[in-house]
C-alpha positions in Angstrom: -8.0 3.9 14.6 -7.3 2.4 11.2 -8.5 4.4 8.2 -12.0 3.7 6.9 -12.5 2.3 3.4 -13.0 5.1 0.8 -16.3 3.7 -0.3 -17.7 4.1 3.1 -16.5 7.6 3.5 -18.0 8.6 0.2 -21.3 7.1 1.1 -21.5 8.7 4.5 -20.4 12.1 3.2 -22.4 12.3 0.0 -25.6 10.4 1.1 -26.0 12.2 4.4 -24.0 15.4 4.0 -21.9 14.5 6.9 -18.6 16.4 7.2 -15.6 15.0 9.1 -13.6 17.3 11.4 -10.2 18.3 10.3 -7.2 18.3 12.6 -8.0 21.8 13.7 -11.3 22.4 15.5 -14.2 22.4 13.1 -17.7 21.1 12.8 -20.6 21.1 10.4 -20.7 24.9 9.8 -23.5 27.2 8.7 -23.0 30.3 6.6 -21.5 32.3 9.5 -18.9 30.3 11.3 -18.9 32.8 14.1 -22.6 32.2 14.9 -23.5 31.2 18.4 -26.9 31.2 20.2 -25.9 34.5 21.9 -26.2 37.7 19.8 -23.0 39.4 19.0 -23.6 42.5 21.1 -24.0 40.2 24.2 -20.8 38.3 23.4 -18.9 41.6 23.1 -20.3 42.8 26.3 -19.2 39.7 28.1 -15.7 39.9 26.5 -15.4 43.5 27.7 -16.5 42.8 31.3 -14.7 39.6 32.1 -11.2 40.0 33.4 -8.7 37.2 33.3 -6.3 39.3 35.4 -8.8 39.6 38.2 -9.2 35.8 38.1 -5.5 35.3 38.1 -5.1 37.6 41.1 -7.6 35.5 42.9 -5.4 32.5 42.5 -2.5 34.4 44.0 -4.7 35.4 47.0 -6.0 31.8 47.5 -2.9 29.7 46.7 0.1 32.0 46.3 2.3 29.3 47.8 1.9 25.7 49.1 2.3 26.8 52.7 1.5 24.5 55.6 -1.8 25.0 57.4 -2.0 26.4 60.9 -2.8 24.3 63.8 -5.9 26.4 64.3 -7.2 25.5 60.8 -6.5 21.8 61.4 -8.1 21.7 64.7 -11.2 23.5 63.4 -10.8 26.6 65.5 -10.9 28.6 62.3 -12.2 27.7 58.9 -9.8 26.5 56.2 -7.9 29.5 54.7 -9.2 29.0 51.1 -12.9 28.7 52.0 -12.8 31.6 54.4 -11.0 33.8 52.0 -13.1 32.8 49.0 -16.3 33.5 51.0 -15.0 37.0 51.9 -14.0 37.7 48.2 -17.6 37.0 47.1 -18.9 39.3 49.8 -16.4 42.0 48.7 -18.0 42.1 45.3 -21.3 43.1 46.9 -22.8 39.6 46.5 -24.9 38.7 49.5 -26.2 35.4 48.1 -23.3 33.3 49.5 -22.7 31.0 52.4 -19.9 28.9 53.8 -21.2 25.5 54.8 -19.1 23.4 57.2 -19.9 19.8 57.8 -18.3 17.5 60.4 -17.4 14.2 58.6 -16.6 10.7 59.9 -13.0 9.7 60.3 -9.8 11.7 60.5 -7.0 12.9 58.3 -3.3 12.8 58.8 -1.3 16.0 58.2 2.5 16.5 58.1 3.5 19.2 60.6 7.3 18.9 60.3 9.8 17.1 58.2 13.6 16.9 57.6 15.9 14.9 55.4 19.7 15.0 56.1 22.4 13.3 54.0 25.9 13.0 55.5 25.2 15.9 57.8 23.8 18.1 55.1 20.2 19.1 55.0 18.7 18.0 51.7 15.1 19.0 52.3 12.7 20.2 54.9 9.2 21.3 55.4 7.5 23.7 54.8 10.0 24.7 52.1 9.5 21.3 50.5 5.8 20.6 51.0 5.7 17.3 49.1 8.6 15.8 51.1 6.7 13.4 53.4 5.0 10.6 51.5 1.4 10.1 52.4 0.9 7.1 54.7 4.0 7.9 56.7 4.1 7.7 60.4 5.7 10.0 62.9 9.3 9.0 63.6 13.0 9.8 63.4 15.4 7.3 61.7 19.0 7.1 60.7 20.8 4.5 58.6 23.0 3.6 55.7 21.6 4.4 52.2 21.2 1.4 49.9 19.7 1.1 46.4 16.8 -1.2 45.8 16.1 -1.5 42.1 12.7 -1.7 40.5 11.3 -5.1 41.2 8.5 -6.6 39.1 5.8 -8.7 40.7 7.3 -11.9 39.2 10.7 -11.0 40.6 9.7 -10.7 44.3 11.0 -14.2 45.1 14.4 -13.3 43.7 14.4 -10.2 45.9 13.7 -12.2 49.0 16.6 -14.5 48.2 18.9 -11.5 47.8 17.8 -10.2 51.2 18.2 -13.6 52.8 21.7 -13.8 51.5 22.8 -10.6 53.3 20.1 -9.6 55.8 22.4 -7.1 57.7 22.6 -5.0 54.6 18.9 -4.2 54.8 18.2 -4.1 58.5 18.1 -0.5 59.7 18.9 0.9 56.3 17.2 3.5 54.2 16.3 2.4 50.6 16.7 4.5 47.5 13.9 3.4 45.3 12.2 4.4 42.0 8.8 4.4 43.5 7.3 4.2 47.0 6.5 0.5 47.7 3.1 -0.9 48.3 1.5 -4.4 48.6 3.8 -7.4 48.6 6.9 -5.4 47.9 6.3 -3.3 50.9 5.7 -6.3 53.1 9.0 -7.9 52.0 11.0 -4.7 52.7 9.2 -4.1 56.0 10.1 -7.6 57.1 13.7 -7.1 56.0 13.9 -4.2 58.6 14.3 -1.2 56.3 13.4 2.0 58.2 12.7 4.5 55.4 12.5 4.9 51.6 13.7 7.9 49.6 12.0 8.1 46.2 11.3 10.7 43.5 8.2 11.6 41.7 8.0 13.9 38.7 6.0 14.7 35.6 8.8 15.5 33.2 12.0 14.7 35.1 14.4 15.8 32.4 12.4 19.0 31.4 12.0 20.0 35.1 14.4 18.0 37.3 13.5 20.0 40.4 9.8 19.4 40.8 8.3 16.9 43.3 4.9 15.3 42.8 2.9 14.6 45.9 3.0 10.8 46.4 2.6 8.0 48.9 3.2 4.4 49.9 2.1 1.7 52.2 3.9 3.0 55.3 0.8 3.1 57.4 0.9 -0.7 57.7 4.7 -0.9 58.5 6.3 -2.2 61.6 9.8 -1.2 60.7 9.3 0.7 57.4 7.2 3.6 58.6 8.6 6.6 56.7 8.7 7.7 53.1 10.5 10.8 51.7 10.0 12.2 48.2 12.7 14.3 46.6 13.3 15.7 43.1 14.7 13.8 40.3 17.9 15.8 40.4 18.4 15.1 44.1 17.5 11.4 43.8 19.7 10.8 40.7 22.7 12.4 42.4 22.2 10.1 45.4 22.0 7.1 43.1 25.3 8.1 41.5 27.0 8.3 44.9 25.6 4.9 46.0 26.6 3.3 42.7 30.1 4.6 43.2 30.2 2.6 46.5 30.1 5.6 48.8 28.9 5.1 52.4 26.1 7.6 52.9 24.4 8.2 56.2 20.7 9.3 56.0 18.7 10.9 58.8 15.0 11.5 58.3 12.4 12.9 60.6 8.6 13.4 60.2 5.9 14.6 62.6 2.4 13.8 61.6 -0.8 14.5 63.5 -4.3 13.3 63.1 -7.3 15.7 63.0 -11.0 15.2 62.8 -12.3 15.1 59.3 -14.5 17.9 58.1 -15.8 19.4 54.9 -16.2 23.1 53.9 -18.1 24.3 50.9 -18.6 27.9 49.6 -21.9 28.2 47.8 -23.1 31.3 46.0 -25.9 31.9 43.6 -27.5 34.4 41.2 -31.2 33.9 41.7 -33.5 33.4 38.8 -36.9 35.0 38.3 -38.3 31.4 38.2 -36.0 29.6 40.7 -38.0 26.3 40.6 -37.1 25.8 37.0 -34.0 23.7 36.3 -30.9 26.0 36.2 -27.2 25.8 36.0 -24.6 24.7 38.6 -21.0 25.6 38.3 -18.7 23.3 40.2 -14.9 23.5 40.9 -13.3 21.8 43.8 -11.5 24.0 46.3 -9.8 21.2 48.1 -8.2 17.9 47.0 -7.2 16.6 50.4 -5.7 19.2 52.8 -2.0 18.6 52.2 -1.7 19.4 48.4 -2.5 23.1 47.7 -2.4 23.4 43.9 -2.8 26.8 42.3 -4.1 25.4 39.0 -5.4 22.1 40.4 -7.7 23.4 41.4 -7.8 26.9 42.9 -7.9 28.1 39.3 -11.3 26.6 38.8 -13.1 28.5 41.7 -11.1 31.6 40.6 -12.5 31.5 37.1 -16.0 30.8 38.3 -15.7 33.7 40.9 -15.0 36.0 37.9 -18.0 34.6 36.1 -20.1 35.3 39.2 -18.7 38.8 39.6 -19.1 39.7 35.9 -22.7 38.5 35.6 -23.7 40.0 38.9 -22.2 43.4 37.9 -23.9 43.4 34.5 -27.3 42.5 36.1 -26.9 45.1 38.8 -25.9 47.7 36.2 -29.1 46.9 34.1 -27.0 45.7 31.2 -28.3 42.1 31.6 -31.7 41.0 32.7 -31.9 38.7 35.7 -31.9 35.2 34.3 -35.0 33.1 34.3 -33.2 30.2 36.0 -30.8 30.3 38.9 -27.1 30.1 38.5 -25.5 28.1 41.3 -21.8 28.2 42.2 -20.5 25.3 44.4 -16.8 25.1 45.6 -16.3 22.0 47.8 -13.9 19.3 48.6 -13.5 17.1 45.4 -16.1 14.3 45.4 -16.7 14.0 49.1 -17.8 17.6 49.6 -19.9 17.5 46.4 -21.6 14.3 47.6 -22.3 15.8 51.0 -23.6 19.1 49.5 -26.1 17.2 47.4 -27.1 14.8 50.1 -28.1 17.7 52.4 -30.3 19.3 49.7 -31.7 16.5 47.5 -34.5 18.7 46.1 -31.8 20.8 44.4 -31.4 17.9 41.9 -34.8 18.8 40.4 -33.7 22.4 39.9 -30.5 21.6 37.8 -30.3 21.2 34.0 -26.6 21.1 33.6 -23.4 21.0 35.7 -20.4 23.0 34.3 -17.4 21.6 36.1 -14.0 23.3 35.9 -11.0 21.4 37.1 -7.6 22.6 35.8 -8.7 25.5 33.6 -6.2 28.2 34.4 -3.0 26.8 32.9 -0.9 28.6 30.2 -1.4 26.5 27.1 2.0 26.9 25.4 3.9 26.8 28.6 2.3 23.5 29.7 2.2 22.1 26.1 -1.5 21.8 26.8 -4.8 22.2 25.0 -8.2 23.3 26.4 -10.6 20.3 26.4 -14.2 19.4 27.2 -15.4 16.0 28.4 -19.0 15.8 27.0 -22.1 14.7 28.7 -22.6 10.9 28.7 -25.1 9.1 26.5 -27.5 8.3 29.3 -27.7 12.1 30.0 -27.5 13.5 26.5 -27.7 17.3 26.6 -27.9 20.3 24.5 -24.8 21.6 26.2 -22.3 19.6 24.1 -23.3 21.4 20.9 -23.7 24.8 22.7 -20.2 24.7 24.2 -18.8 23.5 20.9 -20.2 26.5 19.2 -18.9 29.0 21.8 -15.4 27.3 21.9 -15.3 27.4 18.1 -16.1 31.2 18.3 -13.2 31.7 20.7 -10.8 29.7 18.5 -11.8 31.5 15.3 -11.4 34.9 16.9 -8.2 34.1 18.8 -6.1 32.4 16.2 -4.5 33.8 13.1 -5.8 31.1 10.9 -9.3 32.4 10.5 -9.7 33.9 7.0 -11.5 37.1 7.9 -11.4 39.8 5.2 -10.8 42.7 7.6 -8.0 42.8 10.1 -9.0 44.1 13.6 -8.7 47.8 14.1 -7.7 48.2 10.4 -4.2 46.8 11.0 -3.9 45.4 7.6 -0.9 43.2 6.6 -0.4 41.8 10.1 -1.4 38.7 11.9 -3.8 39.7 14.6 -6.6 38.0 16.5 -9.9 39.0 15.1 -11.5 39.8 18.5 -8.7 39.3 21.0 -9.4 37.8 24.4 -6.1 38.2 26.1 -4.6 40.1 29.0 -1.7 42.5 29.2 0.1 40.3 31.7 -1.0 37.1 30.1 0.2 35.1 27.1 -0.7 35.8 23.5 -1.2 32.1 22.8 -3.6 31.1 20.1 -6.6 29.2 21.6 -6.7 25.5 21.0 -9.4 23.1 22.1 -11.0 19.7 21.5 -14.0 17.7 22.8 -14.1 14.0 23.6 -16.4 11.3 25.0 -17.2 11.7 28.7 -14.6 10.8 31.3 -14.5 10.9 35.1 -11.8 12.0 37.5 -13.6 15.1 38.7 -16.8 16.4 40.3 -18.9 16.2 37.1 -18.7 12.4 37.6 -20.8 12.9 40.7 -23.6 14.6 38.7 -23.4 12.0 35.9 -23.9 9.2 38.3 -27.3 7.5 37.9 -28.3 8.4 41.5 -27.8 12.1 40.7 -28.6 12.1 37.0 -27.8 15.7 36.2 -25.8 16.1 32.9 -22.3 17.2 33.7 -19.4 18.3 31.5 -15.7 18.9 32.4 -13.6 21.8 31.2 -9.9 21.3 31.7 -6.4 21.9 30.3 -4.2 18.8 29.5 -1.4 18.0 29.8 -0.2 20.0 32.8 3.5 19.8 33.4 3.1 20.5 37.2 0.0 18.3 37.8 -0.1 17.3 41.5 3.4 18.7 42.0 4.9 21.2 44.5 5.5 23.5 41.6 1.8 23.9 40.9 2.1 27.6 41.5 0.4 30.7 40.1 3.3 31.1 37.7 2.0 28.1 35.7 -1.3 29.9 35.2 -2.2 32.4 32.6 -4.6 35.4 32.8 -5.3 35.0 29.1 -6.5 31.4 29.5 -8.6 32.4 32.5 -10.3 35.2 30.6 -11.2 32.9 27.7 -12.5 30.1 30.0 -14.5 32.5 32.0 -16.0 33.9 28.8 -16.9 30.4 27.6 -18.4 29.5 31.0 -20.4 32.7 31.2 -21.7 32.6 27.7 -22.8 28.9 27.9 -24.3 29.4 31.4 -26.4 32.4 30.2 -27.8 30.4 27.3 -28.6 27.5 29.6 -30.3 29.8 32.2 -32.0 32.3 30.0 -32.8 30.7 26.6 -35.2 33.0 24.7 -37.4 32.0 21.8 -35.1 34.2 19.6 -32.0 32.2 20.6 -33.6 28.7 20.4 -33.2 28.2 16.6 -29.5 28.9 16.8 -29.1 26.6 19.8 -30.9 23.8 17.9 -28.6 24.4 14.9 -25.6 24.1 17.2 -26.9 20.9 18.9 -27.8 19.3 15.5 -24.6 20.3 13.8 -22.5 18.8 16.6 -24.7 15.7 16.6 -24.1 15.0 12.9 -20.4 15.5 13.4 -20.3 13.1 16.4 -22.1 10.4 14.4 -19.8 10.8 11.4 -16.6 10.8 13.5 -17.4 8.1 16.1 -20.6 6.2 15.7 -20.8 5.3 12.0 -17.1 4.1 11.9 -17.6 2.1 15.1 -20.7 0.4 13.6 -18.9 -0.4 10.3 -16.0 -2.0 12.1 -18.5 -4.4 13.7 -20.0 -5.2 10.3 -16.5 -5.9 8.9 -15.5 -8.0 12.0 -17.4 -11.1 11.0 -20.7 -9.4 10.0 -21.9 -8.7 13.5 -25.3 -7.2 12.6 -26.7 -7.8 16.1 -24.2 -5.2 17.5 -23.6 -2.9 14.5 -27.2 -1.7 14.2 -27.6 -1.0 18.0 -24.5 1.2 17.8 -26.1 3.3 15.1 -29.5 3.3 16.7 -28.1 4.4 20.1 -26.1 7.1 18.4 -29.1 8.6 16.8 -31.1 8.2 20.0 -28.5 10.1 21.9 -28.6 13.1 19.5 -32.4 13.1 19.5 -32.3 13.2 23.4 -29.9 16.1 23.1 -32.5 17.9 21.0 -35.2 17.0 23.4 -33.2 18.5 26.3 -33.6 21.9 24.8 -37.3 21.7 25.9 -36.0 21.5 29.4 -34.4 25.0 29.3 -36.8 26.7 26.8 -39.5 29.2 27.6 -42.1 26.5 27.1 -44.0 28.5 24.6 -45.8 26.9 21.7 -43.1 28.4 19.4 -40.3 26.9 21.4 -42.0 23.4 21.5 -42.7 23.6 17.7 -39.0 24.3 17.0 -37.9 21.2 19.0 -40.6 19.0 17.4 -39.5 20.1 13.9 -35.9 19.3 14.6 -36.8 15.9 16.0 -38.8 15.2 12.8 -35.6 16.1 10.8 -33.7 13.6 12.9 -36.3 11.0 12.4 -35.8 11.4 8.7 -32.1 11.0 9.2 -32.7 7.7 11.1 -34.8 6.4 8.3 -32.1 7.3 5.8 -29.5 5.6 8.0 -31.6 2.4 8.0 -31.3 2.3 4.2 -27.6 3.1 4.4 -27.1 0.3 6.9 -28.9 -2.3 4.8 -26.8 -1.3 1.8 -23.6 -1.3 3.8 -24.3 -4.8 5.0 -25.0 -6.0 1.5 -21.8 -4.4 0.2 -20.0 -6.6 2.8 -21.7 -9.8 1.6 -24.2 -9.9 4.4 -27.7 -10.8 3.3 -30.0 -8.5 5.3 -33.6 -7.9 4.3 -34.5 -5.5 7.1 -33.2 -3.8 10.2 -32.9 -6.2 13.1 -36.1 -6.1 15.2 -36.8 -7.1 18.9 -37.8 -10.7 19.5 -41.3 -11.3 21.0 -39.7 -11.5 24.5 -37.7 -8.3 24.0 -40.8 -6.6 22.7 -42.7 -7.5 25.9 -39.8 -6.0 27.9 -40.9 -2.5 26.6 -43.8 -2.6 29.0 -41.6 -2.9 32.1 -40.0 0.3 33.5 -37.4 0.1 36.3 -36.8 3.1 38.5 -34.5 4.0 41.4 -35.9 2.9 44.7 -37.0 5.5 47.2 -34.1 6.9 49.2 -31.4 6.3 46.5 -31.4 9.4 44.4 -29.2 12.1 45.9 -28.4 9.9 49.0 -26.6 6.8 47.8 -23.8 7.4 45.3 -22.0 4.1 44.9 -23.6 0.7 44.4 -20.3 -0.9 45.3 -20.3 0.8 48.8 -24.1 0.2 49.3 -24.5 -2.0 52.4 -27.2 -4.3 51.0 -25.3 -4.9 47.8 -22.1 -5.7 49.7 -24.1 -8.2 51.9 -25.7 -9.8 48.8 -22.2 -10.3 47.2 -20.9 -11.8 50.4 -23.7 -14.3 50.3 -23.6 -14.8 46.6 -20.0 -14.1 45.5 -20.6 -15.4 42.0 -23.8 -13.5 41.3 -22.5 -11.1 38.8 -19.9 -13.5 37.2 -22.6 -16.1 36.7 -24.5 -13.6 34.5 -21.5 -13.2 32.2 -21.7 -9.4 32.4 -18.7 -7.1 31.9 -18.0 -4.1 34.2 -18.9 -1.8 31.4 -22.3 -3.5 31.0 -23.2 -3.4 34.7 -22.2 0.2 34.8 -24.3 1.2 31.8 -27.3 -0.8 33.0 -27.2 1.3 36.2 -26.8 4.5 34.1 -29.9 4.0 32.0 -32.4 3.2 34.8 -34.2 6.4 35.3 -37.9 5.6 35.7 -38.7 6.5 32.1 -36.8 3.9 30.0 -38.3 0.5 29.7 -36.3 -2.7 30.0 -36.4 -3.1 26.3 -35.0 0.4 25.7 -32.3 -0.2 28.3 -31.3 -3.4 26.4 -30.9 -1.5 23.2 -29.0 1.3 24.8 -26.6 -0.9 26.6 -25.9 -2.9 23.5 -25.3 0.2 21.5 -23.1 2.1 24.0 -20.9 -0.8 25.1 -20.8 -2.5 21.7 -20.9 -5.8 23.6 -23.4 -8.7 23.2 -26.2 -8.6 25.8 -29.2 -10.9 26.2 -32.5 -10.0 27.8 -31.9 -12.8 30.3 -28.6 -11.2 31.4 -30.2 -7.8 31.7 -33.2 -9.0 33.7 -30.9 -11.1 35.9 -28.9 -8.0 36.9 -32.0 -5.9 37.3 -33.4 -8.5 39.7 -30.2 -8.3 41.8 -30.6 -4.5 41.9 -34.2 -5.0 43.0 -33.4 -7.5 45.7 -30.8 -5.2 47.3 -33.2 -2.2 47.2 -31.4 -0.1 44.6 -34.3 -0.1 42.1 -37.9 -0.9 41.8 -39.5 -2.8 39.0 -42.9 -1.5 38.1 
């Protein structure tokens, strides 16, 4: 992003008292930068109880190596190893509130049972020692042939490749190709027709830093008549083969794969700490235990359930010991197949959605930060589900950073060790790293189970904790050795602390929580929203989009404040605190209107007042769309919704004729919740997408959604 003009920064900072974050984690801070909604004695109790080493040991038990599954597991004669072992681990902690759900699912999955790769009579790789050897999509078979090199071929070079093949067809027929990537699409079709019998490729995250890792990968082999087998080796192995081929050596390759098909099923371990008022919206911790059944990653993502198991154990123990009260709201722990298992779990208990205030999703949270060149991150809740949790988590993560990094200027060294550089309140393990904690937050993303909860047909705010980058992501070297007991202790501490506030917010904690939510909101506006709106003003004086960006930004932060009501005690004191903070934000909005008018004038835009809705747009505030009966918690994808598919078959230009972008149609879906009017949705979508949107376009799309039965229009 290009730098903002100095005049704008001065106005935003001085007029509104907005501070911009520095390169290190920081936000609008109060007098005590270590303040969180939880009292200090409770934070210290959690820090003393939570064990990152125990969590790490759980990874070793669950995913100590990427071993192949037994035929009994695959046929369903036993449960999958991870779900059965995790279930027993919960019981071993004396926690009876646990169950292992097993669901038969449509379809089947293919699993590699055996595999070998020989080069000139020398075995280069074999399963199970090389678990990522067989590319997904491969078919059972045994082939042998001469090794040839097929260079990278761009889409616009496919005709040239066909000419080369036609000039010497015998070179390709019955050969094995050494390729940079496994082929798909038109490239695969050309090579299959040429008569190739196999492909050897490599896949790696950092091929020069770690030339021996192999990332699980796949190609289009399922559709092949001749080309039915793909093998994935390391960069070192692949590059040595390339050197030999380029020297003109004749190399004979033999490859064998045995794959079997098994009935699809889903297994989910579900545990919970019951609340004293279980019908009130509580907390759900999610972390996928499976990501397909071939890849078995220690950190992606057995580390997620392992960290949450430690949260469950620690909180259960403190409650049983009388050191913590039983929470008011239930804490749920769900460890499923990624996406598919989460969908099925919710589909079978749709009433659960009414008993959830926040989803805390952990996917890739156990990695050693320095070893992986990574940083701990949080994907925030989306604008259509604005939540208190963003500010709460920001405050707790800031606490961990300031107490586990040497940069914090605290006047007293811990344990009176003056003159040294020590963490103020160290959260590390003897067998873990002593890395300083690093974190950042960013706008909501998908790619994990929180996306399920953030979907409009579930509508439970979800965040994602993760470490990125990860040098062994989806690789055969995703082993416990890449994890870190210290990271796991810190993440479990953050998860436990934020979960406790969300499930047991007292009137005493509420003011500090509101401080955290407001402070983060002011920072988010200063960093993202105001600069984005000013860019629109400067880009041709686009007032019609600049103001909705600002307005939606403030609305989001006010919704985050309102969400505190959803987890509070409901007392008159708690409600008064929220109302007072909303009044403060209303004053901020009014000041922002004055600022916006002045900013427009400073850019030569004559603007007498803030843009107001037209008469037609004003009337749209009386119409409130809602999800149709049978959609929430049951249908999770409009694209896969049968009536929508049929509508688009009959009217293929329906969406295109409205002139809507994919972002706009997605956000329109997001903001339909049975409470927002058409007029409000219009303003929200304009502000969130920063794209022009007319009332006719919006109503046209809503009418399609009504016709197919996704929404009702009351």
